[in-house]
C-alpha positions in Angstrom: -46.4 -53.8 -21.4 -47.3 -54.0 -17.7 -44.9 -51.3 -16.8 -46.2 -49.1 -19.6 -49.8 -49.6 -18.4 -48.9 -48.8 -14.8 -47.1 -45.7 -15.9 -50.2 -44.7 -18.0 -52.4 -45.3 -14.9 -50.1 -43.2 -12.7 -50.1 -40.4 -15.3 -53.9 -40.5 -15.6 -54.2 -40.6 -11.8 -51.9 -37.6 -11.6 -53.9 -35.8 -14.2 -57.1 -36.6 -12.3 -55.6 -35.3 -9.1 -54.6 -32.1 -10.9 -58.1 -31.7 -12.3 -59.6 -32.4 -8.9 -57.4 -29.8 -7.3 -58.5 -27.2 -9.8 -62.2 -28.0 -9.2 -63.0 -29.4 -12.6 -62.9 -33.1 -11.7 -66.6 -33.1 -10.7 -67.7 -31.9 -14.1 -65.4 -34.3 -15.9 -66.5 -37.2 -13.6 -70.1 -36.4 -14.2 -69.6 -36.1 -17.9 -67.6 -39.4 -17.9 -70.3 -41.1 -15.8 -73.0 -39.9 -18.2 -70.9 -41.0 -21.1 -70.4 -44.4 -19.5 -74.1 -44.7 -18.8 -75.0 -43.7 -22.3 -72.3 -45.8 -24.0 -72.4 -49.5 -23.2 -68.9 -49.9 -24.6 -67.1 -48.4 -21.5 -64.0 -50.6 -21.8 -63.4 -49.5 -25.3 -63.8 -45.9 -24.3 -61.3 -46.5 -21.5 -58.9 -47.8 -23.9 -59.5 -44.8 -26.1 -58.9 -42.4 -23.3 -55.7 -44.2 -22.4 -54.5 -43.9 -25.9 -55.4 -40.1 -25.9 -53.3 -39.5 -22.7 -50.7 -37.2 -24.5 -53.5 -34.9 -25.6 -54.8 -34.9 -22.1 -51.4 -34.1 -20.7 -51.1 -31.2 -23.2 -54.5 -29.9 -22.0 -53.5 -30.3 -18.4 -50.3 -28.5 -19.1 -52.2 -25.6 -20.6 -54.5 -25.6 -17.5 -51.5 -25.7 -15.2 -50.0 -22.7 -17.0 -53.3 -20.8 -16.6 -53.4 -21.7 -12.9 -49.8 -20.6 -12.5 -50.7 -17.3 -14.1 -53.6 -17.0 -11.7 -51.2 -17.8 -8.8 -48.8 -15.1 -10.0 -51.6 -12.6 -10.1 -52.5 -13.6 -6.5 -48.9 -13.5 -5.5 -48.5 -10.0 -6.9 -51.6 -9.0 -4.8 -50.4 -11.0 -1.8 -46.5 -11.1 -1.6 -46.5 -13.2 1.6 -47.6 -16.3 -0.3 -44.5 -16.6 -2.6 -43.2 -19.9 -1.3 -44.3 -23.2 -2.7 -45.9 -24.3 0.5 -48.0 -21.2 0.8 -49.1 -21.5 -2.9 -50.1 -25.1 -2.3 -52.0 -24.2 1.0 -53.7 -21.2 -0.4 -54.6 -22.7 -3.8 -58.3 -22.9 -3.2 -58.3 -19.4 -1.7 -56.6 -18.0 -4.7 -58.9 -19.8 -7.1 -62.0 -18.5 -5.2 -60.6 -15.0 -5.2 -59.8 -14.9 -8.9 -62.0 -13.6 -11.7 -64.9 -16.1 -12.4 -64.6 -15.4 -16.1 -61.3 -17.3 -16.2 -63.0 -20.3 -14.6 -65.8 -20.0 -17.1 -63.3 -20.0 -19.9 -61.6 -23.0 -18.4 -64.9 -24.9 -17.8 -66.1 -24.0 -21.3 -63.1 -25.8 -22.9 -63.9 -29.3 -23.9 -61.9 -31.8 -21.9 -61.2 -35.3 -23.1 -62.7 -38.0 -21.0 -60.6 -39.4 -18.2 -60.6 -43.0 -17.4 -61.7 -43.9 -13.9 -58.8 -45.0 -11.9 -58.1 -45.8 -8.3 -56.6 -43.4 -5.9 -52.9 -42.8 -5.9 -51.1 -45.2 -3.6 -49.3 -43.9 -0.7 -46.0 -45.1 -2.1 -46.5 -43.2 -5.3 -47.4 -40.0 -3.5 -44.4 -40.5 -1.2 -42.2 -41.0 -4.2 -43.5 -37.8 -5.9 -43.1 -35.9 -2.6 -39.6 -37.3 -2.3 -38.8 -36.3 -5.9 -40.2 -32.8 -5.4 -38.3 -32.5 -2.2 -35.1 -33.8 -3.9 -35.6 -31.3 -6.7 -36.1 -28.5 -4.1 -33.0 -29.7 -2.3 -31.0 -29.7 -5.6 -32.2 -26.2 -6.4 -31.3 -25.0 -2.9 -27.9 -26.7 -3.2 -27.4 -25.0 -6.6 -28.3 -21.6 -5.1 -26.0 -22.2 -2.1 -23.2 -23.3 -4.5 -23.8 -20.1 -6.5 -23.6 -18.0 -3.3 -20.5 -19.9 -2.3 -18.8 -19.2 -5.6 -19.8 -15.5 -5.4 -18.4 -15.3 -1.9 -15.2 -17.0 -3.1 -14.9 -14.5 -5.9 -15.5 -11.6 -3.5 -12.9 -13.0 -1.1 -10.4 -13.6 -3.8 -10.9 -10.1 -5.1 -10.5 -8.6 -1.6 -7.4 -10.7 -1.0 -5.9 -9.6 -4.3 -6.6 -5.9 -3.5 -5.2 -6.4 0.0 -2.0 -8.0 -1.5 -1.7 -5.1 -3.9 -2.2 -2.6 -1.1 0.4 -4.5 1.0 2.9 -4.5 -1.8 2.4 -0.8 -2.4 2.7 -0.1 1.3 5.9 -2.2 1.4 7.4 -0.3 -1.5 6.4 3.0 0.1 8.0 1.9 3.4 11.2 0.8 1.6 11.5 4.1 -0.3 10.9 6.0 3.0 13.5 3.8 4.7 16.0 4.6 1.9 15.2 8.3 2.2 15.6 8.2 6.0 19.0 6.5 5.7 20.1 9.1 3.1 18.9 11.9 5.5 20.7 10.2 8.4 23.9 10.0 6.5 23.6 13.6 5.4 22.9 14.6 9.0 26.0 12.7 10.1 28.2 14.4 7.5 26.8 17.8 8.5 27.4 17.1 12.1 31.0 16.2 11.3 31.5 19.3 9.3 29.8 21.3 12.1 32.2 19.8 14.7 35.2 20.6 12.5 34.0 24.2 12.1 33.5 24.5 15.9 37.0 23.2 16.6 38.4 25.6 14.0 36.5 28.4 15.7 37.9 27.4 19.1 41.4 27.3 17.7 40.9 30.6 16.0 39.7 32.2 19.3 42.8 30.7 21.1 45.2 32.0 18.5 43.4 35.4 18.4 43.8 35.6 22.2 47.5 34.7 22.0 48.3 37.1 19.1 49.0 40.1 21.3 51.4 38.1 23.4 53.1 36.9 20.2 53.4 40.4 19.0 54.9 41.5 22.3 57.3 38.6 22.1 58.3 39.6 18.6 59.0 43.1 20.0 60.9 41.9 23.1 62.8 39.1 21.4 65.6 41.3 20.0 66.1 43.1 23.2 66.2 39.9 25.2 68.7 38.3 22.8 70.9 41.4 23.0 70.8 41.5 26.8 71.6 37.8 26.9 74.5 38.1 24.6 75.9 41.1 26.6 75.6 39.1 29.8 77.6 36.3 28.2 80.2 38.7 26.9 80.5 40.3 30.4 81.0 36.9 32.0 83.7 36.1 29.5 85.4 39.3 30.1 85.2 38.9 33.8 86.6 35.4 33.5 89.5 36.6 31.4 90.3 39.3 33.9 90.8 36.8 36.7 94.6 36.2 37.3 95.4 32.6 37.2 99.3 32.7 37.3 101.7 34.3 39.7 101.2 35.3 43.3 97.5 36.0 43.1 95.6 37.1 46.0 91.9 37.6 45.9 89.2 38.2 48.3 87.3 34.9 48.4 84.3 36.6 49.8 84.0 39.0 46.9 84.5 36.2 44.4 81.9 34.1 46.1 79.4 37.0 46.0 80.2 37.5 42.3 79.7 33.9 41.5 76.5 33.7 43.5 75.1 36.7 41.8 76.1 35.2 38.4 74.4 31.9 39.3 71.3 33.8 40.5 71.2 35.6 37.2 71.6 32.4 35.3 68.9 30.8 37.3 66.5 33.7 36.6 67.3 33.5 32.9 66.8 29.7 32.9 63.5 30.1 34.7 62.3 32.7 32.3 63.3 30.5 29.4 61.6 27.5 30.8 58.4 29.5 31.4 58.5 30.7 27.8 59.3 27.3 26.2 55.8 25.7 26.6 54.2 28.9 25.4 56.6 28.9 22.4 55.9 25.2 21.7 52.1 25.8 22.0 52.4 28.8 19.7 54.4 26.8 17.3 51.8 24.1 17.3 49.0 26.6 16.8 50.9 28.3 14.1 51.4 24.9 12.3 47.8 24.1 12.7 46.8 27.5 11.5 49.1 27.0 8.5 47.5 23.6 7.8 44.0 25.1 8.1 45.0 28.0 5.9 46.3 25.6 3.3 43.0 23.6 3.4 41.0 26.8 3.1 43.2 27.9 0.2 42.5 24.5 -1.5 38.8 24.9 -0.8 38.9 28.4 -2.2 40.7 27.2 -5.3 38.1 24.4 -5.7 35.3 26.9 -5.2 36.9 29.0 -7.9 37.1 26.0 -10.2 33.4 25.2 -9.5 32.5 28.9 -10.1 34.3 28.8 -13.4 32.6 25.6 -14.4 29.2 27.1 -13.3 29.9 30.1 -15.4 30.8 28.0 -18.4 27.6 25.9 -18.0 25.6 29.1 -17.6 27.0 30.4 -20.8 26.3 27.1 -22.5 22.7 27.1 -21.2 22.2 30.6 -22.4 23.4 29.7 -25.8 21.2 26.6 -25.9 18.2 28.6 -24.9 19.0 31.1 -27.6 19.2 28.2 -30.1 15.9 26.8 -28.9 14.2 30.2 -29.2 15.5 30.5 -32.7 14.4 27.0 -33.5 10.9 27.5 -32.2 10.7 30.9 -33.9 11.7 29.3 -37.2 9.1 26.5 -36.8 6.4 29.1 -35.9 7.3 31.1 -39.0 7.2 27.9 -41.2 3.8 27.0 -39.8 2.5 30.5 -40.5 3.8 30.3 -44.0 2.2 26.8 -44.5 -1.1 28.1 -43.3 -0.9 31.0 -45.7 
């Protein structure tokens, strides 16, 4: 019961302070003092007022709402006083600057009597201030938490978009790397083909330069072989004519000259043959290489012919398929026209 009475006293003192801040406490105090002077049963009236505290709180809530509306009007006129501190400091100024008809309506309302009570202790005021400051801190913490969550959402969204962009960039880079490797391999193949063609061109130029000499050798080969065979036959005949039995007398000097001339002739023939052998070997090598290249070119030409025949067949098939598609579309178009008719 003591706690309930103290809570009622605190509530009534808070209501009295609220009425005093709105400027209506004087009228209520005067009315209550007149009422106490006229009514000798003041204690009973105090008990009655304590029992009617809920009605008083409802009335004070209504007045507080009216004051808040007035403060909102003043805040709309003066936006600089939007904070709670500025509203509490400029309360009297806003009340004095408001429409007096509103105060008249507030003062004309009948207020229930308020029991006289002592001033609010310092501890209670400190507690209320602490509670209000705690509420403000809680509200500010909630706002900060909301801002924190919003920033987390924004950061997560930005991170997700960055990861998506990174993945897309990596895929693009991978595809570009694959294309670059394919291009590099194709360039290597083309370079190898180009080197082969350059070597073939060089070989062809060498063979083309040696072709006149080969033609001349083909023309001189028969005469050279004939002359060589005649020289061999003459040597055989000369050797047969030499007497080797009986009393043979010869001029050693003439025989030596004949043998020396024969050896000189054989040396010249051997030198000519030795000089022609490397050319003949080189010509043989070039001819074999040319034959090999010609065989490869012939194989490529045959493959090209096969590909051309396949291309011709595929072209014929494509033309037939196109004709069938045209006939099919034409038949469908005719069917639609008939259905529309």
